[in-house]
N, C-alpha and C positions, 0 to 999 in steps of 0.2 A: 140628226142630233149633231151639233157642232162640237169639235174637239176643244177641250178646255186647256190643253197644253200639247206642244209638240217638242220632241227632244231627239237629238242626234248623238249617238255614241260612236267614237272613233278609236279603234284598237290598232296600235302600230307594231305589234309583235310579228316575228317571223318574216320580216321584209315584205309585209303585205299591209294593205289598207283594208281593214274590216269595218264596215259601216252598218249600223242598225238604226233605223228611223222609226220612232214610236209616236203614237198619239194617245192621249188620255181622253176618254169619253165618260166623264164622271169618275167612277172608281174602276172602270174597265179599261184595260190597256190593249191596244191593237198594234201589230207590227205592220207598218206601211211599206217597208222595203228592207231588204238585207242584201249585201253583196260582199265578196272577198276579192280584192284586186291585187294581183302580183306587182311588185316593183322590181326594177333592175337591181342586180347585186351591187352593193356599194363597195366596189373595189377601186384600186388606183385608176384614176383617169375617167371614172364613170360618174363623178359627182353631178355634173350638169345634166346627164342623162337621167339620173335618179330624181333630181329636183323637178325636171320637166315632166316626167311620168307622174310624180306625186301630185303636182299642181293640176295637170290636165285631168287625171283620174278623178280628183276631188271635184273639179269644176263640172265635169261631165255628169257625175252622179247627182250633184245639186241641181243642175239645169234640167236633166232628164226627168227628175222626180218633182220639179217645181218646189224644192224644199225651202221652207221659211221657218226654221225652228226657233223657238224662244230660248232654248237651252242647247248648248253644244259642249259636250264633255269629252275631253281628250284623255286617253289612257297611256301612261308611260309604263313600259315593261320593267320588271323588277331589276334587271341588269343595269338600268340607268339610275337606280335609286339606292341610297344607303338607308337601311332601316334598323332602328335600335330601340330596345326597351330600356327605359331609364327610370330612376327614382329621384324625386326632388322634395324639398321641404313642403309641407302642406301650407299653401298660401292662398290668397283670394284669386279667383279666375283671372281678374284683370292684371295680376302681378306675375302670372306664369311666364309671359314673354320676357319679362325682365330677368327672371331666374335663368331662362334658357339661353339668353345672350352669354351668360357665363358657362353654363353646362354644355352647350353644343360644341365648344372648343375641345372638350375632353372626348367626345364621341364621334365627331365627324372629321375624317382624315383629309381635310382640305384647308387651305388658307382662309381665314375669316373674311367674309364678303364674297367668296366665290360661289356660294350655294344659296338656293331658296329652300326654306324648310317650313314644315308645319307639324302639328302634334295633335294627339287626342288623348284624353284621360281614360285609362282603363279602369282604375279603381283607387279608393283610398286604402292603401295597404296597412297602414298603422295610423293611430291618431295624429301623428305628426309627419306622415309621408304620403306622397302621391305617386302612383305608378303610371307612366305615360308611354305611348309609342311616339317615336320621333322619326320623321322621314325627311331626307334631303336629296336634292338633285343639283347638278352643276348648272349655274346660270348660263354658261356658254351653250350647253346642249339645249336648254329650254328656249333660249333666244333664237337658236337656229330653227327649231321645229315651229315655233310661233311665226317666224318669218315666212315659212312655207304656207301656213294657213292664211296669213294675210295676203300673200301673192294670189291665192285661190279666191280671195274675196270673202272668206268665211270668218266671222267673229266667233268668239268662244267665251265660256263662262267658268269652266273649271279644268284644271290639269290634275288628273287623279292617278293613283296607283291601280294597275289592272287587276291585281289580286284582290284589292278591296272591292272593285266592281264585281268580281265573281261572287263575293260574299253578298253584295246588294242584290244580285240576281237570284241567288239560291235561298237566302234567308226567309223570304215570305212563303216559300214552298214547304218549309219544315214546321212540324208541330211540337213534338216532345224532344227532339234532338237538340242538345245544348252544346256538346263538345264534338267537333269534327275537324277533319283536314280536307281542304280543297287542293287537288293536284291538277294543274293545267299542263298537259303534255303537248308542247308546241313542236314545230318543225325543227327548231334550232336549240331550244332550251326548255327546261321544266321549272315551273313556278309552284311554290307551296304556300298555302295560307292556313294558319291555325286559328280556330274559333273556339273560345272558351266562355262558357256561360252566355252564349249568344252574342259575344263581343269579339270583334276582330282584334287579335292580340299580337300576331307575328306574321312576317312574310319573309320568304327566302327563295333563292333560285339555285338550282344545281350548278356545279362547276362545269367548265368546258370539256371535261373528260366524259360527261354523260353521253351515252350512245344516242345520236340524233334520230328522232322519229322520221326525219326526211328519208333516211335509208330504207326504212320499212315501207313508206309510202311508194318509193321508187320500185321496190320489188313487186308491190301489189299492182302497179301501173304497167309494168313491162310485159305482162302476158294476161290473157283472158282465161288461161287454163288453170283453174283453182287447184287441181291436184298437183301440178308442177310447183306452184308457189307455196303450198301449205307448209311444207317442212321448213324451208328457209324463213318463212314468216313466223312460224312457231318459235324458232331459235332466236330470231331478232327480238320478239316480244319477251321471251324468257330473259334475255340479257338486259333488256330495258327494265323489266320488272325487278330484277335483282338490284339494279342501280337505284331505282325509285324506292325500293324497300329499305335499302341502306340509308338513303337520305332522310326518309321518314322516321326511321329509328333514331337517327341523330337529332332530328328536330324535337321529337317527343322526349328523348332522354334529357336533352338540355333544358327543356321547359319543366319537366317533372322534378328537377332538382330543387326548384323553388315553389313547385305546386304539387305536393306529394299526392293529393287526392284526385289529380286529373286522370280521367278515364275517357279515352276517345271512343266514340260510339260508331262512327262511320267515316269512310273515305268517299269523296265525290270527285269523279274524274271528268275533266273537260279537255278541249283542245283537239287538234288534228289527229292526235294519237289515241283518242279515247276509244279503245277497242274492247269488246266484251271479253276476249281472251286475256287481255292485260288486266282487267278488273278481277278475273278469276285467279290469275297468278298472284296478284297483290293480296287478295283475301286469304289465299293459302299461306303466303309467306308471313304476313303480319297478324293473322288471326283477327282481323277487323273487317266488318262488312264493307264491301266496295261496290259502288254503283256508278254507271255511266249517267251523267247528268244531262237531261234534256232541257235546253234553255227556253224551249217554247212553252213549258208548263206554266199555266197561269196567264198566258198571253194568247190573244186571238191572232194566230199567224195567217189566217185567211188563205190557206193554200201555198204560202211562201215557205220554201224549204229552209229550215234553220238548223244547221249541223251543230254538234258539240263545240266546234272551234269558234262559233259565233257567240259563245256565252259571255265573254268579256265585253264585247261591243254592246250586247243587250243590257248587261249590268250597268255599263256607263250611261246608256240612254235612260235607264230607269232612275239613275241619280238625278236626272233633270226633272223628274216628276215631283209635284209639290209635297206629297206625303212620304217621300222616300228617305232612307237613311243617307246622310252625307258624310263623306270621309275626309281625306286630306286634300288640301288644295295647294298645289305647288306653283301656281301662277305668281309672277312678281306682284308685290303689294299694290303697286301703282296700276297694274292691269286689273286687279280685283276691284279697285275703286271705280275704274272706268266701266266695268261690267255692271256694277251696282247702279251707276248713274243711268245706264241704258235699260234697266229692268222696268217691270210694270209698276214699280214703286215710284218711278221718276215723276209722273204727273202729280201724284199726291205731294211729293216733296216740293215741287215747283209751286204748287198751289199754296202751301204753307209759307214759302219764301215770299211769294207775291203779297200775301196777306200782311206779313210782317213789314214789308216795304211800304205798303199803303198806310199802315198804322203809324209809321215813324216819319212820314213825309214832313210833319210839322217841326220835327226836332232839327236843330242845326248840326252841321258837320262836326264842329268842335266838341259839342256835348256828346255825340255818339262816339267819337274817338276817345274821349276821356273815359266814358263808361266801359268801353272795350278794354282799354288799358288797365283799369281797375279790376275788371273781371279776370283778365289774364294773370295779373300779379297775385290775385287771391288764389287762383287755381295752383299757381306755382308754389305759393306758401303752403297750401294744403298738401301738396304732393311730397314736399321735402321730407317730412317726418316718415312717410311711408317708404320712400326710397332708402332712407337711412336704416329703417328697421329691416328691410329686405337684405341689404348688404350685411347687416349684423347677423341675421339668421343664416345667410350663406356662409359667412366666416365661421360661425359656431358649428354648422353642419360639417364643414371640412375638418375642423379641429377634432370633432367627435370621431370622424372616420379615421383620422390619423392616430388618435389615441387607441381606437379599437384595433388597428393594425399593430401598434406597438405591444398591446397586451397579448395579442395572438402570438407574436414572436416569442414572448416569454413563456407561454404555456403549451406550445405545440412543437412536435418534432419537425425536423427538416427533411425534405425529399432529397434523394441522391441525384447527382448530375446524370447518371446513367438512366434512372427512371424518367427524368424529364426529357432527355434526348430520345428515349424509346417512344414516349408518348407523342412527341412532336413528329417523329417519323411516321407513326400510325395515322395521326390526324391530318397532317398537311398533304395536299394533293401532290402527285408525282411531278407536276410542272413547276413546283416551288423549289428554289435552292437558296440556301442561307450563306451569307458571307460574314455574319457577325453573330456571336452568341455570348451572352453575359448573364451569370446567375449569382444572385445573392441569397440571403437567408430565406426570404419569402417572395422573391420576385425574379422574373426572367426577362431579359431584353433580347429580342432577335431582330435582325435586319436581313433583307435579301430581295429577291425578285420573284414575281408570280404573274401568271396570265391575267388573273382577276384578284387583286389584293383585297378589295372590299368584301369578298366572300370568305376571307380567312377568319374573320371575327366569330361568326356563328359556328364555324367548324371547330375552332379551338375551345369555345365556351361549352361545346357539347361534351368535352372531356371531364372526367371525374376529378382530375388533378388541377385544372385551370379555372381561374375566376377573373372577372373584371378585365377582359382583354381590351386594350385601348391602343389606338395609333398615337405615336409620339411626334409624328411629323406628317406633312402632307404627302400624299401619293404622287410620285412623278413617273413619267413614262420614258423608256429608252435609257441608254447608257453605253459606255465604252464596251462593257463585257457582254451585254445582252440586250441589244437594241430592240424595242418593241414591247418588252415586258414592263410591268409596273414595279417600281422600286418602293419598298415599304419599310417602316420601322414600327415594331409593336412592343408594348409592355404587358406582361402577364403576371397576375398575382397567383401564387401557388397555394394549393390546399395542403394541409399537413398530412402526414401518414396516418395519424389517428382519425382525422376526418374521412380520409379515403377508405380506411378499414371499416369505419362505421357505415359508410355508404354501401360497401359491399355486403356487410352483414344484413343491413336493412333490405337490400335487393334480394338476397338469398331467402330471407324470411318471407318476403312477399311472394 
C-alpha cells in the first residue's frame, strides 16, 4: 500500500535537533524514523560550529533516510515566542487581521514590523466580543533559522509553536478529558500548555530559575549503581516537582480568574525529564492525576524507540497530515504563499489559469486592461465602507473601555503603595530589579531589567491584584548598569480592595 502523505516534524528545543518522519497509509500513521541529534553549545565564538553541525546533521538524516516529505513543520520553543490571550470586537473573519494591526501594538513589546504573528479564535465570549490567542516571534530569529534549513536544502511548510504540537499529538488519544495541562520537561526549560474544552488556549514557559532537568540526567548517567544515585535523584526530582507545581498553580489561578468553572482533570508530562517519580510528586502536590505521555500511542512505531522527549517532533509531523488540527503559522506571509504554490493544489490552479488564458486569447490587450482596472476600482469602492466601519468600531470599543475604567475609579477603593510593592516582590523573579516605580489611583508603571522580560506578563497577571499587564515600550538588551539583561517598561491596572476581598471570600467558599 502506497503512502498517501509523508511529513517531517523538527523540534529545536534543548540545543538538539529532534526529527520525526511519519507516513500516512489511509487513516493509519506509521513512524518511519526518529532521531535526536545534539548540537554544539551556542556560546561566544561557536556560531559557525553550531551552524555547520545543524546543516550537516539535517542533510545526513535526509540523505540517509531518502526523505521526500510533502510537509515539513518546524517547531519553535516557547522561549522564542510571545503568547497572549486578547479580546477584540466581534467582526467578520476577514476583518480580524485589520483589527489586530491596531491591537498587536498594545500586547507585543517590540517595534511594529519587527515580528511575525498569527492568531486563532478561542470562542465568542459575548455577543460583541471575540477571545483570541495571539503569538508573535521576532523576524530576525525566524529569518536566521530558515536560512539554516535553506542551507541544508530542505523546504518547509509551517513554523509552529512546539506546545501546540504537543496538543496535536495528544488530542486524538483522549476520549472524555476536556480540560488538561501538558508539561514538557526539557533539558533547559519547562513548557506548559493549557487545554480548555478540547481547545488550545494558553502557552507558557518557566523562568530561568527553574532547576534544569539536565542536572538530573547527568546524575543518572555518571554511575550505573542505582543505589548510589537514588537519593540524589529523588532530591533533584522533588526540587523540580516543587517548581513545576508552583508554576502550574500560577497558570491555573490566572486562568480561573476569568473562567470560574474551569476544572483541570489531568496533567500529561513529556520531555527528557518525564520520570514516573516526578509524575507521582506532582500528583501528590497538586491533587491532579499526572501521567507520563507515550508519544507512540496511536502510531505504528514498527520497533523504533520513541521516548517521551520525542512528543513535540511527532506532534509537528502529525500537523502535516491532511486530517490533523492546524495551529499557528509564524512563517513570513511571502513564504506561506510560496509553499502554497508548491503544494499539490498547484497543478489544479495552473490548469484553471491555462483555461482562462485560452478562453481570452481573442480579447485585445486594451480591453483586458480596462476590465481589470474597472474590477479593481469596484473592489476598492466596496471595501471603503467596511474599513470605515471597522475603524469606527475600534474607536468606540476603546472609548467604552476608557469609560469603564473611569467608572471603576469612582466606585472602588484604592490599594496602598505598600500592598502593591509587596505583591510585586512576591510575583517578580529574583533576577528582576526595578529602577522606576510610579503609582496612580488605578495604575502602576514599572521599569527595570530582567533575564527574560517577556515572561513577566503571565507572572504578574496571575496576581489577584493586577490586571491588563502591558509593555509600554519595546524590550531592549544591555545597558550601562546591567549589560546582557533585558530592559522593560510595564503598565499594570490595579484591582480594588473590594474586588480582591471578594476574590478571597469566593476562594474560601470554594
